[in-house]
C-alpha positions as CSV (number, residue, x, y, z in Angstrom):
1,M,-0.2,-0.2,0.2
2,I,3.0,2.0,0.3
3,K,4.1,2.6,-2.8
4,V,1.4,2.5,-4.6
5,T,0.3,5.3,-2.0
6,Y,4.0,6.9,-2.9
7,R,3.7,6.6,-6.8
8,G,0.5,8.2,-7.2
9,A,1.9,11.6,-5.4
10,A,4.8,11.0,-7.8
11,A,2.6,11.3,-10.3
12,L,0.0,13.8,-9.2
13,L,2.9,16.0,-8.7
14,G,4.0,15.6,-12.4
15,G,0.6,15.6,-13.4
16,A,0.0,19.4,-11.8
17,L,3.5,20.2,-13.0
18,L,3.2,20.4,-17.0
19,P,1.8,21.5,-19.6
20,A,-1.2,20.3,-22.4
21,C,-0.2,18.7,-25.5
22,A,-2.6,17.3,-27.9
23,T,-4.0,14.6,-27.9
24,L,-7.7,12.5,-29.8
25,P,-10.5,10.8,-27.9
26,D,-10.6,7.8,-25.7
27,I,-12.1,4.7,-27.4
28,S,-14.3,3.1,-24.1
29,Q,-15.7,0.1,-23.9
30,S,-19.4,0.6,-23.9
31,R,-21.7,-1.6,-21.0
32,S,-24.1,-3.2,-23.6
33,P,-24.1,-3.6,-26.3
34,C,-21.3,-6.4,-26.6
35,Q,-23.4,-8.5,-24.0
36,L,-23.5,-11.5,-26.2
37,E,-19.8,-11.2,-27.4
38,P,-16.6,-13.3,-25.4
39,G,-16.5,-11.6,-21.7
40,G,-19.3,-9.3,-22.8
41,W,-16.3,-7.9,-23.8
42,C,-16.3,-5.3,-27.3
43,G,-15.0,-6.9,-30.4
44,F,-12.3,-4.4,-31.0
45,V,-11.3,-4.1,-27.0
46,R,-10.7,-8.1,-27.2
47,Q,-8.5,-7.4,-30.2
48,A,-6.6,-4.6,-28.9
49,A,-5.9,-6.9,-25.6
50,V,-4.6,-9.6,-28.3
51,D,-2.2,-7.3,-29.4
52,A,-1.2,-5.1,-26.1
53,F,-0.9,-8.0,-24.0
54,P,2.3,-9.1,-24.3
55,Y,3.2,-5.5,-23.5
56,A,1.4,-5.3,-20.7
57,V,3.0,-7.7,-19.1
58,A,6.7,-6.7,-20.1
59,S,5.9,-3.1,-19.0
60,T,4.5,-5.1,-15.2
61,N,8.3,-6.9,-15.3
62,A,9.8,-4.0,-16.1
63,Y,9.6,-3.3,-12.2
64,T,12.7,-5.7,-11.1
65,G,12.3,-6.7,-8.0
66,D,9.4,-6.3,-7.5
67,D,6.9,-8.8,-5.5
68,D,3.4,-9.3,-8.5
69,L,6.2,-9.3,-11.3
70,F,4.9,-12.4,-13.9
71,A,6.7,-15.2,-12.5
72,K,5.7,-17.2,-16.1
73,P,5.2,-14.2,-18.7
74,G,4.5,-17.3,-21.9
75,R,5.4,-18.3,-24.7
76,V,5.5,-14.9,-26.9
77,L,8.6,-13.0,-24.3
78,Q,11.9,-14.2,-23.9
79,R,14.0,-11.8,-21.4
80,L,17.3,-10.6,-22.9
81,E,20.3,-8.9,-20.7
82,H,20.2,-5.3,-21.4
83,L,22.8,-2.8,-21.6
84,P,24.7,-2.1,-18.0
85,I,23.0,1.0,-16.3
86,A,25.2,3.0,-15.7
87,P,25.4,4.2,-11.5
88,E,24.8,7.9,-12.1
89,D,22.4,6.7,-14.3
90,A,20.4,4.4,-12.1
91,D,20.9,7.0,-8.9
92,K,18.2,9.1,-10.8
93,G,15.4,6.2,-11.0
94,F,16.4,5.0,-14.2
95,S,15.9,1.2,-15.8
96,Y,14.4,-0.3,-18.6
97,E,14.6,-3.9,-19.2
98,L,14.8,-5.4,-22.6
99,F,12.8,-8.9,-24.3
100,N,12.8,-10.9,-27.4
101,E,9.0,-10.9,-28.8
102,Y,8.0,-14.3,-30.5
103,E,5.3,-15.0,-33.1
104,S,1.7,-16.7,-31.7
105,G,0.9,-19.5,-31.9
106,S,1.1,-23.7,-31.7
107,G,4.5,-24.9,-30.5
108,S,7.6,-24.3,-28.3
109,R,9.3,-20.9,-28.6
110,A,12.0,-22.4,-30.2
111,D,9.6,-23.4,-32.8
112,R,8.4,-19.5,-33.5
113,K,10.2,-16.6,-35.3
114,P,11.1,-13.8,-33.0
115,V,8.6,-10.2,-34.5
116,A,9.6,-7.5,-32.4
117,R,12.5,-6.3,-30.0
118,V,10.9,-4.8,-26.6
119,L,12.2,-2.5,-24.3
120,A,10.4,-2.0,-21.5
121,F,10.6,1.4,-19.1
122,R,9.8,1.0,-15.8
123,G,7.8,3.6,-14.4
124,T,7.9,5.1,-10.8
125,D,9.5,2.9,-7.7
126,F,9.8,5.4,-5.3
127,K,12.8,3.0,-3.3
128,G,14.4,6.9,-2.8
129,L,13.6,10.4,-4.2
130,S,15.3,10.0,-7.7
131,D,12.6,8.9,-9.6
132,L,10.6,11.8,-8.3
133,F,13.3,14.6,-9.4
134,Y,14.9,13.3,-12.2
135,G,11.5,11.9,-13.7
136,T,9.5,14.2,-12.6
137,L,10.7,17.7,-11.8
138,R,13.1,17.4,-14.5
139,S,13.6,16.0,-17.6
140,D,16.7,13.9,-16.8
141,Q,15.5,10.6,-17.5
142,I,13.8,11.3,-21.1
143,E,17.4,12.2,-21.9
144,L,18.2,9.0,-20.5
145,A,15.7,6.7,-22.7
146,L,16.6,8.0,-25.6
147,R,20.1,7.5,-24.8
148,Y,19.4,3.7,-24.3
149,F,17.2,3.3,-26.8
150,A,19.4,4.2,-29.4
151,A,22.0,2.4,-28.0
152,E,20.4,-0.7,-27.8
153,K,19.3,-0.2,-31.2
154,A,22.7,0.1,-32.3
155,R,23.6,-2.7,-30.4
156,L,20.9,-5.2,-31.6
157,G,20.2,-3.6,-35.1
158,T,16.9,-3.7,-36.7
159,D,16.3,-7.3,-38.3
160,V,13.2,-7.1,-36.5
161,P,11.3,-4.3,-35.7
162,W,11.2,-2.4,-32.6
163,V,8.7,-2.2,-29.6
164,I,8.9,0.2,-26.8
165,T,6.2,0.4,-23.5
166,G,5.7,1.3,-20.2
167,H,3.9,2.1,-17.8
168,S,3.1,5.4,-16.3
169,L,6.5,7.2,-16.4
170,G,7.5,4.4,-18.4
171,G,4.8,5.1,-20.6
172,A,6.1,9.3,-20.7
173,L,9.3,7.6,-22.0
174,A,7.9,5.9,-24.6
175,T,5.9,8.7,-25.8
176,E,9.1,10.5,-26.1
177,V,10.9,7.7,-27.5
178,S,7.9,7.1,-30.1
179,V,8.1,10.7,-31.0
180,A,11.6,10.8,-31.3
181,H,11.5,7.4,-33.9
182,P,8.0,7.6,-35.5
183,E,8.7,4.2,-36.9
184,V,9.0,2.9,-33.7
185,R,5.5,0.7,-32.2
186,A,5.1,1.8,-28.3
187,Y,2.0,0.5,-26.1
188,M,1.2,2.5,-22.5
189,F,-0.8,1.4,-19.5
190,N,-2.0,3.9,-17.1
191,T,0.4,6.8,-18.6
192,S,2.1,9.7,-16.5
193,P,0.1,13.1,-18.7
194,F,3.9,15.0,-17.7
195,Y,5.6,15.2,-22.1
196,R,7.3,17.8,-23.5
197,S,6.3,16.5,-26.7
198,E,2.7,17.4,-28.8
199,A,3.3,15.2,-31.9
200,R,0.2,14.1,-34.0
201,A,2.2,12.5,-37.1
202,N,2.5,9.1,-36.0
203,S,-0.3,8.8,-33.4
204,L,-1.8,5.3,-35.1
205,K,1.8,3.8,-33.9
206,R,0.6,4.8,-29.6
207,T,-1.9,2.6,-28.5
208,V,-2.7,3.4,-24.8
209,F,-4.4,1.5,-22.1
210,N,-6.2,3.0,-18.8
211,E,-7.8,1.9,-16.2
212,R,-11.6,4.0,-16.2
213,G,-11.0,6.4,-12.9
214,E,-7.1,6.0,-12.0
215,V,-5.7,8.9,-10.5
216,L,-3.6,10.0,-13.5
217,R,-6.8,10.1,-15.4
218,R,-7.8,13.6,-13.5
219,F,-5.1,14.9,-14.7
220,A,-4.6,14.1,-18.5
221,R,-8.5,16.2,-18.7
222,S,-6.0,19.3,-18.5
223,Q,-2.6,17.8,-19.1
224,E,-2.8,15.6,-22.3
225,A,-1.0,13.3,-23.8
226,P,0.6,13.5,-27.4
227,A,-2.2,12.2,-30.1
228,A,-2.5,8.2,-29.8
229,N,-5.1,5.2,-29.5
230,V,-6.4,5.7,-26.6
231,I,-8.7,2.3,-25.0
232,T,-10.6,2.9,-21.5
233,I,-11.2,0.1,-19.7
234,N,-13.1,-0.2,-16.4
235,C,-12.1,-3.8,-15.2
236,E,-12.2,-2.3,-11.1
237,P,-14.7,-0.6,-10.6
238,R,-14.6,-1.2,-6.9
239,K,-11.2,0.0,-6.0
240,N,-9.8,3.5,-6.2
241,A,-8.3,5.7,-8.1
242,L,-4.4,4.9,-6.7
243,L,-4.8,1.3,-6.4
244,K,-6.3,1.5,-10.0
245,H,-3.4,2.7,-11.2
246,K,-1.5,-0.1,-10.7
247,V,0.2,-1.6,-13.3
248,R,0.0,-5.5,-12.6
249,P,-3.8,-5.7,-11.9
250,L,-4.5,-3.4,-15.5
251,A,-1.7,-6.1,-17.3
252,D,-3.7,-9.0,-15.3
253,C,-7.0,-7.6,-17.1
254,I,-5.6,-7.2,-20.5
255,T,-4.3,-10.6,-20.7
256,W,-7.6,-11.9,-19.2
257,I,-9.2,-10.1,-22.5
258,A,-6.6,-11.3,-25.0
259,A,-7.2,-15.0,-23.7
260,Y,-10.8,-14.8,-25.7
261,G,-9.0,-14.6,-28.7
262,S,-5.5,-15.7,-28.6
263,A,-4.0,-19.2,-27.2
264,D,-1.3,-17.7,-25.8
265,A,-2.9,-15.0,-23.5
266,H,-4.6,-17.9,-22.2
267,E,-2.1,-20.2,-21.2
268,V,-0.3,-16.8,-19.7
269,V,-3.7,-16.6,-17.6
270,K,-3.7,-20.0,-16.6
271,A,0.0,-20.1,-15.8
272,N,-0.3,-16.9,-13.3
273,R,-3.8,-17.4,-11.9
274,I,-5.1,-14.7,-13.1
275,A,-8.4,-14.1,-11.6
276,K,-11.4,-13.3,-13.6
277,P,-11.6,-8.8,-13.5
278,L,-14.6,-7.8,-11.2
279,V,-16.8,-6.2,-13.5
280,E,-16.9,-9.1,-15.7
281,C,-20.2,-11.3,-15.3
282,G,-19.8,-14.5,-13.5
283,P,-18.7,-15.3,-9.7
284,D,-15.6,-14.6,-8.8
285,D,-13.7,-18.2,-9.6
286,K,-14.6,-18.1,-12.3
287,A,-12.6,-19.8,-15.2
288,H,-11.6,-18.2,-18.4
289,P,-12.9,-21.0,-21.0
290,G,-9.9,-20.1,-23.5
291,P,-10.2,-18.5,-27.1
292,S,-12.8,-21.3,-28.2
293,A,-15.8,-20.4,-26.2
294,R,-19.2,-20.0,-27.7
295,T,-21.3,-17.3,-25.8
296,T,-24.8,-18.6,-25.5
297,E,-26.5,-16.6,-23.2
298,P,-25.5,-12.6,-22.2
299,C,-22.7,-11.3,-19.7
300,L,-23.8,-8.0,-18.5
301,H,-21.0,-6.4,-16.4
302,N,-21.2,-5.9,-12.7
303,D,-22.0,-2.5,-11.0
304,Q,-19.7,-0.5,-8.3
305,R,-21.7,-1.9,-5.4
306,E,-24.2,-4.8,-4.5
307,R,-27.3,-4.4,-5.3
308,K,-28.9,-3.0,-2.1
309,P,-32.8,-3.9,-0.8
310,K,-35.2,-1.4,-1.9
311,G,-37.1,0.8,0.9
312,K,-33.4,1.4,2.7
313,D,-31.7,4.3,4.0
314,Q,-28.4,3.8,2.2
315,D,-27.0,5.3,-1.2
316,S,-28.2,4.4,-4.5
317,P,-26.6,1.9,-6.4
318,A,-23.2,3.5,-8.4
319,Q,-23.9,2.3,-12.3
320,G,-20.4,1.2,-13.1
321,G,-18.9,-1.5,-15.5
322,D,-18.7,-1.2,-18.8
């Protein structure tokens, strides 16, 4: 809880300090029209989740040393050794992880071709004040992100495309690299609103997943990111804004949604015992039916709170779900 609160505090300060940028509208999951689709999730959300889940897992595992990483990230990701981070750069709170991404399908990883090289920037870890100072009050981490990406690209080459990703501050760094390298695909999760760029030219190569109501979205209304395709999902409507900002629950939800269309995502769900998102219909211990599941009855997403018996002197139920 303390770590979440500190990360949230750093994000709040960062959001309050930075100038506004242009953006594109959110694409939000609707609540009712997709009841007859798998899990009640609309097709465009399921497809976006299939595309994004490896990067959500990578962004989670960029928090090296945390206790909520994906112990079994699946066959589409393989961690690589990255360049040593200079002590003076690590002292500024900067860190990242590197992965090979492999094509989806059956068979072992050895039978699959690499399709991308993924660099995942770590967000605010707040094991000291360095992330807040160098990542929020100053732009040192942006310069470091640009420099280390260029070094990794020179070291490993461009035999496969590069993808950059990150959560919170890591998402802001990924955005800056994307602006500087328009050919690079970028995926961001609950991304921080502090940017210095306002590029729109390569907006279709940036995808953002945000949890509805997470703390940084309060600032994103006036502190907007560079243009990107933004998908807002409502996985955990009963959690508070700080808890909604965490990357692992969002990555779990994206991977769960992706598992309706991807056998690889379904494997990650089973291997890591990912639970059903609170908002999805069904009991809390609902087992994921997998990508071959057929919808036989409507799946109506759950409200934010349990409905109270009529006639009681209580607040009316809040309408949530997607």
